[in-house]
C-alpha positions as CSV (number, residue, x, y, z in Angstrom):
1,X,-0.1,-0.3,0.0
2,X,1.2,3.3,-1.0
3,X,0.2,6.3,1.1
4,X,1.2,10.1,1.0
5,X,0.3,13.3,2.9
6,X,-2.0,14.0,-0.2
7,X,-4.0,10.6,0.4
8,X,-4.2,11.5,3.9
9,X,-5.8,14.9,3.3
10,X,-8.1,13.5,0.9
11,X,-9.0,10.9,3.4
12,X,-9.7,13.7,6.0
13,X,-7.0,12.7,8.5
14,X,-6.7,15.2,11.4
15,X,-4.2,17.9,10.5
16,X,-1.9,16.5,13.3
17,X,-1.5,13.3,12.1
18,X,-0.8,14.8,8.4
19,X,1.8,17.2,9.6
20,X,3.4,14.2,11.7
21,X,3.4,12.2,8.6
22,X,5.5,14.9,6.8
23,X,7.7,15.4,9.3
24,X,8.6,11.6,9.5
25,X,8.4,10.9,5.6
26,X,8.1,14.1,3.8
27,X,5.5,14.8,1.2
28,X,6.4,12.1,-1.3
29,X,4.4,8.8,-1.4
30,X,5.7,6.0,1.0
31,X,5.3,1.9,0.9
32,X,3.8,0.9,4.2
33,X,5.2,-1.9,5.5
34,X,4.9,-3.9,8.7
35,X,8.4,-3.1,9.7
36,X,7.7,0.7,8.9
37,X,4.3,0.7,11.0
38,X,6.2,-1.1,13.9
39,X,9.2,1.7,13.8
40,X,6.4,4.5,14.2
41,X,4.0,2.6,16.1
42,X,3.6,5.4,18.8
43,X,3.3,8.1,16.4
44,X,0.1,7.3,14.2
45,X,-3.4,6.4,14.9
46,X,-3.8,2.9,13.5
47,X,-7.6,2.5,14.1
48,X,-8.1,5.7,12.1
49,X,-5.9,4.4,9.4
50,X,-7.1,0.7,9.3
51,X,-10.8,2.3,9.1
52,X,-9.9,5.0,6.5
53,X,-7.2,3.2,4.1
54,X,-7.8,-0.5,4.3
55,X,-10.3,-2.0,2.1
56,X,-13.4,-3.2,4.0
57,X,-12.5,-6.8,4.1
58,X,-9.3,-6.0,5.7
59,X,-10.4,-3.9,7.8
60,X,-12.7,-6.3,9.3
61,X,-10.1,-8.6,9.7
62,X,-8.1,-5.6,11.6
63,X,-11.2,-5.6,13.7
64,X,-11.7,-9.0,14.6
65,X,-7.8,-9.0,15.3
66,X,-7.9,-5.6,16.9
67,X,-10.5,-6.5,19.8
68,X,-8.6,-9.3,21.8
69,X,-5.6,-6.7,22.0
70,X,-7.8,-4.0,23.3
71,X,-8.9,-6.2,25.8
72,X,-5.8,-7.6,26.8
73,X,-4.8,-3.7,27.2
74,X,-7.6,-3.4,29.4
75,X,-6.8,-6.4,31.4
76,X,-3.4,-5.4,32.3
77,X,-4.5,-1.5,32.7
78,X,-7.0,-2.5,35.2
79,X,-4.8,-3.0,38.5
80,X,-2.8,0.1,37.4
81,X,-6.4,2.1,37.1
82,X,-7.4,0.3,40.6
83,X,-4.3,1.3,42.4
84,X,-4.5,5.0,41.3
85,X,-8.3,5.0,42.3
86,X,-7.2,4.0,45.7
87,X,-4.5,6.5,46.0
88,X,-6.3,9.4,44.3
89,X,-10.1,9.0,46.5
90,X,-8.2,9.9,49.6
91,X,-6.6,12.9,47.7
92,X,-9.6,14.1,46.4
93,X,-11.2,13.8,49.6
94,X,-8.8,15.8,51.5
95,X,-9.1,18.4,48.5
96,X,-12.6,18.8,49.0
97,X,-12.9,19.2,52.5
98,X,-10.2,21.7,52.1
99,X,-11.9,23.4,49.2
100,X,-15.3,23.2,51.2
101,X,-13.6,25.2,54.2
102,X,-12.3,27.6,51.9
103,X,-15.7,28.5,50.2
104,X,-17.3,28.7,53.8
105,X,-14.7,31.3,54.4
106,X,-15.6,33.1,51.4
107,X,-19.2,32.9,51.9
108,X,-18.8,34.2,55.6
109,X,-16.9,37.2,54.2
110,X,-19.1,38.2,51.1
111,X,-22.1,38.0,53.4
112,X,-21.8,41.3,54.7
113,X,-21.0,42.9,51.5
114,X,-24.1,41.3,50.0
115,X,-26.5,42.3,53.1
116,X,-25.0,46.1,52.3
117,X,-26.0,45.7,48.7
118,X,-29.5,44.4,49.5
119,X,-30.0,47.3,51.8
120,X,-29.1,49.8,49.4
121,X,-30.8,48.1,46.4
122,X,-34.2,48.2,47.8
123,X,-34.8,51.4,48.3
124,X,-33.2,52.5,45.1
125,X,-35.3,50.1,43.3
126,X,-38.6,51.3,45.1
127,X,-37.6,54.8,43.7
128,X,-37.1,53.4,40.2
129,X,-40.3,51.7,40.2
130,X,-42.5,54.5,41.4
131,X,-40.9,56.7,38.7
132,X,-41.3,54.1,36.2
133,X,-44.8,53.1,36.8
134,X,-46.7,56.4,35.8
135,X,-44.5,56.4,32.4
136,X,-45.3,52.9,31.5
137,X,-49.1,53.5,32.6
138,X,-48.7,56.5,29.5
139,X,-47.3,54.0,27.4
140,X,-50.2,51.6,27.7
141,X,-52.8,54.3,27.4
142,X,-51.3,55.6,24.3
143,X,-50.9,51.8,22.8
144,X,-54.4,50.8,23.4
145,X,-55.9,52.6,20.5
146,X,-53.2,51.5,18.3
147,X,-53.8,48.0,19.2
148,X,-57.5,48.3,18.9
149,X,-57.1,49.6,15.0
150,X,-54.8,47.1,14.3
151,X,-57.0,44.6,15.2
152,X,-60.1,46.1,13.6
153,X,-58.3,46.4,10.5
154,X,-56.3,43.0,10.5
155,X,-59.3,40.5,11.7
156,X,-61.4,40.4,8.7
157,X,-57.8,39.9,6.7
158,X,-57.2,37.1,8.7
159,X,-60.7,35.5,8.4
160,X,-60.4,35.4,4.7
161,X,-57.0,33.9,4.8
162,X,-58.5,31.0,7.3
163,X,-61.4,30.7,5.1
164,X,-59.1,30.3,1.9
165,X,-56.7,27.7,3.6
166,X,-59.7,25.6,5.4
167,X,-59.9,24.0,1.6
168,X,-56.1,23.2,1.3
169,X,-56.1,21.7,4.8
170,X,-58.9,19.8,3.8
171,X,-57.6,18.5,1.0
172,X,-54.1,18.0,2.5
173,X,-55.7,15.7,5.2
174,X,-57.5,13.9,2.3
175,X,-54.3,13.1,0.9
176,X,-52.6,12.0,3.7
177,X,-55.5,9.5,4.8
178,X,-55.2,8.3,1.1
179,X,-51.5,7.8,1.5
180,X,-51.8,6.1,4.7
181,X,-54.9,3.7,3.5
182,X,-52.5,3.2,0.6
183,X,-49.5,1.7,2.8
184,X,-51.6,0.2,5.4
185,X,-53.1,-2.4,2.8
186,X,-49.6,-3.6,1.9
187,X,-49.3,-4.7,5.5
């Protein structure tokens, strides 16, 4: 099998893999060999390469043969993860305990600031509302006749639309019913 950076681009390899390919092999074609792949085993994404570069029959064979390898890796790594978990859980618990204490201290220091802010905000908001309420009442009073006029002029237009659409809706529903019936007869 021949591979080049151009082929990798056409097969939509990620840019990091293409860059690594060019760094290792240049821009020309290379012939893929088992020895070459082993030499660069840690560099390239072999699962991607198998899925995107091998013919489907060979990819199926790759999948079948790589599954036990992955299972073996999982079995070898399981004790490592268990040991990591055993050591990291107490570390995380200690971290959380310290973090909770720090946050409680922060909350205690912030509480008087929040109280002061709220004490000042409530009267300011009340004064704002007292000034805003008559303005909004004036706006609504001026808007009411505009709304009524619009509704009076648009209602007949909408009634005509609805009347014309009713026929279309009926035809559409009849077509859907016929289609469903036709398909249901096939079952």
